[in-house]
N, CA, C and O atoms as a GROMACS GRO file, in nm:
protein
  324
    1MET      N    1  15.063   7.904  10.192
    1MET     CA    2  15.056   7.987  10.336
    1MET      C    3  15.163   8.143  10.245
    1MET      O    4  15.236   8.144  10.146
    2ILE      N    5  15.121   8.248  10.338
    2ILE     CA    6  15.236   8.343  10.252
    2ILE      C    7  15.268   8.418  10.461
    2ILE      O    8  15.188   8.393  10.551
    3THR      N    9  15.363   8.478  10.477
    3THR     CA   10  15.376   8.593  10.585
    3THR      C   11  15.345   8.682  10.502
    3THR      O   12  15.351   8.696  10.380
    4ILE      N   13  15.294   8.764  10.631
    4ILE     CA   14  15.280   8.966  10.583
    4ILE      C   15  15.305   8.989  10.736
    4ILE      O   16  15.285   8.926  10.840
    5ASN      N   17  15.372   9.142  10.691
    5ASN     CA   18  15.484   9.168  10.840
    5ASN      C   19  15.310   9.328  10.894
    5ASN      O   20  15.327   9.420  10.814
    6LEU      N   21  15.213   9.355  10.967
    6LEU     CA   22  15.120   9.408  11.008
    6LEU      C   23  15.194   9.513  11.094
    6LEU      O   24  15.254   9.492  11.200
    7LYS      N   25  15.174   9.647  11.020
    7LYS     CA   26  15.200   9.780  11.145
    7LYS      C   27  15.109   9.814  11.157
    7LYS      O   28  15.049   9.855  11.058
    8LEU      N   29  15.035   9.816  11.310
    8LEU     CA   30  14.931   9.909  11.349
    8LEU      C   31  14.972  10.041  11.448
    8LEU      O   32  15.062  10.083  11.521
    9PHE      N   33  14.844  10.074  11.397
    9PHE     CA   34  14.884  10.254  11.444
    9PHE      C   35  14.730  10.291  11.553
    9PHE      O   36  14.616  10.244  11.552
   10SER      N   37  14.784  10.375  11.620
   10SER     CA   38  14.640  10.432  11.691
   10SER      C   39  14.611  10.370  11.753
   10SER      O   40  14.690  10.310  11.825
   11LEU      N   41  14.374  10.337  11.762
   11LEU     CA   42  14.314  10.282  11.846
   11LEU      C   43  14.374  10.128  11.785
   11LEU      O   44  14.385  10.061  11.888
   12VAL      N   45  14.404  10.067  11.702
   12VAL     CA   46  14.444   9.886  11.659
   12VAL      C   47  14.567   9.921  11.754
   12VAL      O   48  14.557   9.857  11.859
   13ARG      N   49  14.654   9.984  11.752
   13ARG     CA   50  14.778   9.947  11.807
   13ARG      C   51  14.752   9.951  11.996
   13ARG      O   52  14.778   9.861  12.076
   14TYR      N   53  14.709  10.052  12.017
   14TYR     CA   54  14.615  10.042  12.158
   14TYR      C   55  14.589   9.933  12.204
   14TYR      O   56  14.636   9.875  12.301
   15THR      N   57  14.475   9.891  12.100
   15THR     CA   58  14.406   9.786  12.148
   15THR      C   59  14.457   9.619  12.224
   15THR      O   60  14.433   9.549  12.323
   16LEU      N   61  14.541   9.622  12.101
   16LEU     CA   62  14.601   9.505  12.091
   16LEU      C   63  14.770   9.478  12.202
   16LEU      O   64  14.832   9.385  12.253
   17GLY      N   65  14.775   9.592  12.191
   17GLY     CA   66  14.913   9.650  12.301
   17GLY      C   67  15.037   9.591  12.206
   17GLY      O   68  15.135   9.531  12.250
   18ILE      N   69  15.018   9.613  12.103
   18ILE     CA   70  15.163   9.588  11.977
   18ILE      C   71  15.149   9.656  11.915
   18ILE      O   72  15.047   9.722  11.901
   19SER      N   73  15.270   9.662  11.844
   19SER     CA   74  15.297   9.824  11.669
   19SER      C   75  15.302   9.708  11.582
   19SER      O   76  15.224   9.713  11.487
   20LYS      N   77  15.373   9.608  11.592
   20LYS     CA   78  15.419   9.513  11.478
   20LYS      C   79  15.342   9.357  11.522
   20LYS      O   80  15.318   9.308  11.633
   21LEU      N   81  15.320   9.317  11.404
   21LEU     CA   82  15.274   9.155  11.422
   21LEU      C   83  15.291   9.070  11.288
   21LEU      O   84  15.262   9.136  11.188
   22LYS      N   85  15.327   8.955  11.266
   22LYS     CA   86  15.367   8.892  11.127
   22LYS      C   87  15.261   8.803  11.183
   22LYS      O   88  15.235   8.767  11.298
   23LEU      N   89  15.180   8.766  11.008
   23LEU     CA   90  15.081   8.678  11.032
   23LEU      C   91  15.121   8.570  10.947
   23LEU      O   92  15.242   8.568  10.925
   24LYS      N   93  15.059   8.486  10.896
   24LYS     CA   94  15.057   8.298  10.818
   24LYS      C   95  14.954   8.374  10.765
   24LYS      O   96  14.903   8.446  10.851
   25VAL      N   97  14.896   8.384  10.633
   25VAL     CA   98  14.788   8.356  10.621
   25VAL      C   99  14.768   8.263  10.442
   25VAL      O  100  14.863   8.217  10.379
   26LYS      N  101  14.608   8.258  10.395
   26LYS     CA  102  14.630   8.173  10.271
   26LYS      C  103  14.695   8.252  10.166
   26LYS      O  104  14.710   8.371  10.194
   27ASP      N  105  14.731   8.217  10.064
   27ASP     CA  106  14.737   8.242   9.950
   27ASP      C  107  14.637   8.308   9.936
   27ASP      O  108  14.550   8.265  10.012
   28GLY      N  109  14.586   8.431   9.851
   28GLY     CA  110  14.481   8.446   9.782
   28GLY      C  111  14.419   8.529   9.880
   28GLY      O  112  14.303   8.565   9.858
   29THR      N  113  14.494   8.575  10.014
   29THR     CA  114  14.361   8.689  10.102
   29THR      C  115  14.356   8.732  10.059
   29THR      O  116  14.420   8.719   9.955
   30THR      N  117  14.260   8.860  10.083
   30THR     CA  118  14.293   9.023  10.027
   30THR      C  119  14.282   9.090  10.203
   30THR      O  120  14.262   9.045  10.316
   31ALA      N  121  14.312   9.244  10.131
   31ALA     CA  122  14.267   9.344  10.268
   31ALA      C  123  14.187   9.305  10.327
   31ALA      O  124  14.199   9.272  10.445
   32LYS      N  125  14.046   9.294  10.235
   32LYS     CA  126  13.994   9.290  10.340
   32LYS      C  127  13.961   9.207  10.386
   32LYS      O  128  13.867   9.232  10.461
   33ASP      N  129  14.003   9.060  10.382
   33ASP     CA  130  14.031   8.949  10.482
   33ASP      C  131  14.112   8.994  10.611
   33ASP      O  132  14.085   8.946  10.721
   34VAL      N  133  14.199   9.074  10.595
   34VAL     CA  134  14.323   9.064  10.680
   34VAL      C  135  14.226   9.200  10.819
   34VAL      O  136  14.235   9.208  10.941
   35ILE      N  137  14.148   9.276  10.720
   35ILE     CA  138  14.045   9.391  10.834
   35ILE      C  139  13.977   9.338  10.919
   35ILE      O  140  13.978   9.362  11.039
   36TYR      N  141  13.882   9.226  10.837
   36TYR     CA  142  13.837   9.181  10.907
   36TYR      C  143  13.869   9.026  11.042
   36TYR      O  144  13.824   8.986  11.149
   37ASP      N  145  13.949   8.998  10.966
   37ASP     CA  146  14.052   8.864  11.032
   37ASP      C  147  14.044   8.959  11.222
   37ASP      O  148  14.017   8.915  11.334
   38ILE      N  149  14.085   9.112  11.165
   38ILE     CA  150  14.170   9.150  11.322
   38ILE      C  151  14.049   9.213  11.355
   38ILE      O  152  14.022   9.194  11.474
   39LYS      N  153  13.950   9.294  11.284
   39LYS     CA  154  13.821   9.385  11.354
   39LYS      C  155  13.787   9.285  11.501
   39LYS      O  156  13.785   9.306  11.622
   40LEU      N  157  13.757   9.136  11.387
   40LEU     CA  158  13.671   8.984  11.461
   40LEU      C  159  13.715   8.940  11.617
   40LEU      O  160  13.641   8.903  11.707
   41LYS      N  161  13.836   8.954  11.618
   41LYS     CA  162  13.946   8.919  11.723
   41LYS      C  163  13.969   9.005  11.825
   41LYS      O  164  14.060   8.989  11.906
   42ASN      N  165  13.862   9.131  11.826
   42ASN     CA  166  13.881   9.202  11.906
   42ASN      C  167  13.697   9.358  11.852
   42ASN      O  168  13.704   9.481  11.857
   43TRP      N  169  13.590   9.283  11.817
   43TRP     CA  170  13.504   9.333  11.796
   43TRP      C  171  13.405   9.439  11.888
   43TRP      O  172  13.321   9.511  11.835
   44GLU      N  173  13.431   9.435  12.032
   44GLU     CA  174  13.411   9.510  12.115
   44GLU      C  175  13.474   9.678  12.079
   44GLU      O  176  13.404   9.778  12.069
   45LYS      N  177  13.621   9.669  12.066
   45LYS     CA  178  13.663   9.765  12.030
   45LYS      C  179  13.681   9.812  11.905
   45LYS      O  180  13.676   9.934  11.888
   46LEU      N  181  13.694   9.763  11.843
   46LEU     CA  182  13.720   9.789  11.699
   46LEU      C  183  13.617   9.752  11.584
   46LEU      O  184  13.647   9.781  11.469
   47GLY      N  185  13.495   9.688  11.611
   47GLY     CA  186  13.423   9.644  11.534
   47GLY      C  187  13.328   9.752  11.463
   47GLY      O  188  13.281   9.741  11.350
   48GLY      N  189  13.314   9.839  11.533
   48GLY     CA  190  13.233   9.988  11.428
   48GLY      C  191  13.362  10.088  11.412
   48GLY      O  192  13.340  10.209  11.411
   49ILE      N  193  13.465  10.051  11.401
   49ILE     CA  194  13.579  10.166  11.328
   49ILE      C  195  13.654  10.131  11.216
   49ILE      O  196  13.747  10.051  11.214
   50PRO      N  197  13.594  10.220  11.088
   50PRO     CA  198  13.644  10.196  10.971
   50PRO      C  199  13.806  10.237  10.969
   50PRO      O  200  13.847  10.352  10.986
   51ILE      N  201  13.894  10.110  10.942
   51ILE     CA  202  13.987  10.077  10.927
   51ILE      C  203  14.105  10.087  10.781
   51ILE      O  204  14.125   9.982  10.720
   52ARG      N  205  14.155  10.177  10.747
   52ARG     CA  206  14.216  10.184  10.634
   52ARG      C  207  14.330  10.114  10.646
   52ARG      O  208  14.401  10.109  10.747
   53LEU      N  209  14.353  10.043  10.514
   53LEU     CA  210  14.473   9.937  10.463
   53LEU      C  211  14.582   9.992  10.350
   53LEU      O  212  14.562  10.007  10.229
   54ALA      N  213  14.732  10.022  10.443
   54ALA     CA  214  14.792  10.046  10.311
   54ALA      C  215  14.907   9.894  10.302
   54ALA      O  216  14.932   9.820  10.397
   55VAL      N  217  14.955   9.883  10.181
   55VAL     CA  218  14.997   9.782  10.129
   55VAL      C  219  15.174   9.831  10.095
   55VAL      O  220  15.202   9.883   9.986
   56ASN      N  221  15.272   9.808  10.193
   56ASN     CA  222  15.396   9.845  10.119
   56ASN      C  223  15.356  10.026  10.074
   56ASN      O  224  15.333  10.064   9.959
   57GLN      N  225  15.358  10.110  10.191
   57GLN     CA  226  15.288  10.240  10.172
   57GLN      C  227  15.224  10.282  10.101
   57GLN      O  228  15.234  10.404  10.115
   58SER      N  229  15.128  10.252   9.993
   58SER     CA  230  15.004  10.308   9.937
   58SER      C  231  14.902  10.218   9.986
   58SER      O  232  14.905  10.101  10.023
   59TYR      N  233  14.833  10.284   9.978
   59TYR     CA  234  14.662  10.189  10.036
   59TYR      C  235  14.600  10.222   9.876
   59TYR      O  236  14.593  10.310   9.790
   60VAL      N  237  14.561  10.084   9.908
   60VAL     CA  238  14.476  10.015   9.817
   60VAL      C  239  14.337   9.957   9.871
   60VAL      O  240  14.312   9.965   9.991
   61LYS      N  241  14.235   9.892   9.771
   61LYS     CA  242  14.108   9.865   9.770
   61LYS      C  243  14.114   9.741   9.851
   61LYS      O  244  14.209   9.663   9.850
   62ASP      N  245  13.987   9.727   9.935
   62ASP     CA  246  13.937   9.630  10.001
   62ASP      C  247  13.971   9.462   9.898
   62ASP      O  248  13.970   9.357   9.963
   63ASP      N  249  13.985   9.459   9.817
   63ASP     CA  250  13.991   9.315   9.703
   63ASP      C  251  14.119   9.318   9.709
   63ASP      O  252  14.170   9.211   9.676
   64PHE      N  253  14.213   9.424   9.746
   64PHE     CA  254  14.358   9.388   9.655
   64PHE      C  255  14.409   9.254   9.734
   64PHE      O  256  14.377   9.224   9.849
   65ILE      N  257  14.490   9.185   9.653
   65ILE     CA  258  14.498   9.028   9.708
   65ILE      C  259  14.666   9.072   9.766
   65ILE      O  260  14.728   9.160   9.707
   66LEU      N  261  14.719   9.007   9.872
   66LEU     CA  262  14.866   9.028   9.892
   66LEU      C  263  14.935   8.968   9.886
   66LEU      O  264  14.906   8.887   9.798
   67HIS      N  265  15.117   8.924   9.972
   67HIS     CA  266  15.182   8.860   9.843
   67HIS      C  267  15.256   8.838   9.962
   67HIS      O  268  15.225   8.908  10.059
   68ASP      N  269  15.341   8.761   9.973
   68ASP     CA  270  15.446   8.677  10.103
   68ASP      C  271  15.526   8.816  10.089
   68ASP      O  272  15.559   8.886   9.993
   69CYS      N  273  15.539   8.823  10.216
   69CYS     CA  274  15.633   8.962  10.283
   69CYS      C  275  15.605   9.104  10.229
   69CYS      O  276  15.694   9.186  10.209
   70ASP      N  277  15.472   9.127  10.208
   70ASP     CA  278  15.379   9.232  10.186
   70ASP      C  279  15.385   9.329  10.355
   70ASP      O  280  15.341   9.296  10.465
   71GLU      N  281  15.448   9.438  10.317
   71GLU     CA  282  15.423   9.523  10.459
   71GLU      C  283  15.266   9.605  10.470
   71GLU      O  284  15.225   9.695  10.396
   72ILE      N  285  15.201   9.548  10.577
   72ILE     CA  286  15.073   9.585  10.563
   72ILE      C  287  15.102   9.683  10.693
   72ILE      O  288  15.180   9.669  10.788
   73ALA      N  289  14.971   9.828  10.646
   73ALA     CA  290  14.955   9.930  10.778
   73ALA      C  291  14.795   9.968  10.808
   73ALA      O  292  14.727  10.036  10.731
   74LEU      N  293  14.743   9.907  10.944
   74LEU     CA  294  14.637   9.908  10.947
   74LEU      C  295  14.620  10.093  11.034
   74LEU      O  296  14.691  10.156  11.113
   75ILE      N  297  14.507  10.118  10.976
   75ILE     CA  298  14.485  10.310  10.982
   75ILE      C  299  14.366  10.316  11.047
   75ILE      O  300  14.285  10.239  10.996
   76PRO      N  301  14.334  10.361  11.116
   76PRO     CA  302  14.230  10.389  11.186
   76PRO      C  303  14.222  10.534  11.187
   76PRO      O  304  14.314  10.616  11.181
   77PRO      N  305  14.050  10.557  11.199
   77PRO     CA  306  14.059  10.723  11.152
   77PRO      C  307  14.145  10.823  11.277
   77PRO      O  308  14.128  10.804  11.397
   78VAL      N  309  14.218  10.906  11.233
   78VAL     CA  310  14.257  11.016  11.316
   78VAL      C  311  14.182  11.120  11.387
   78VAL      O  312  14.083  11.182  11.349
   79SER      N  313  14.239  11.126  11.481
   79SER     CA  314  14.144  11.244  11.560
   79SER      C  315  14.278  11.349  11.589
   79SER      O  316  14.394  11.323  11.557
   80GLY      N  317  14.234  11.465  11.653
   80GLY     CA  318  14.308  11.563  11.734
   80GLY      C  319  14.294  11.675  11.667
   80GLY      O  320  14.215  11.688  11.573
   81GLY      N  321  14.390  11.787  11.722
   81GLY     CA  322  14.348  11.921  11.735
   81GLY      C  323  14.472  11.952  11.654
   81GLY      O  324  14.499  12.069  11.625
   0.00000   0.00000   0.00000
């Protein structure tokens, strides 16, 4: 098991009601796995929203394997003017 630190932004932050979260996940967990798990727990509000994931302040592909103590940012689409 590894521990990852999530930072939540915009709609994800609002939906979960928190800005930070620590998760214990299995070795070999990918970026896609984390996004899927977060969406699954909140499918009604987040299911259809495309969410980008950054690891240690760099965008990564869905198959990126996470490591212990990685900082993960979940970034939904941004709107505004």
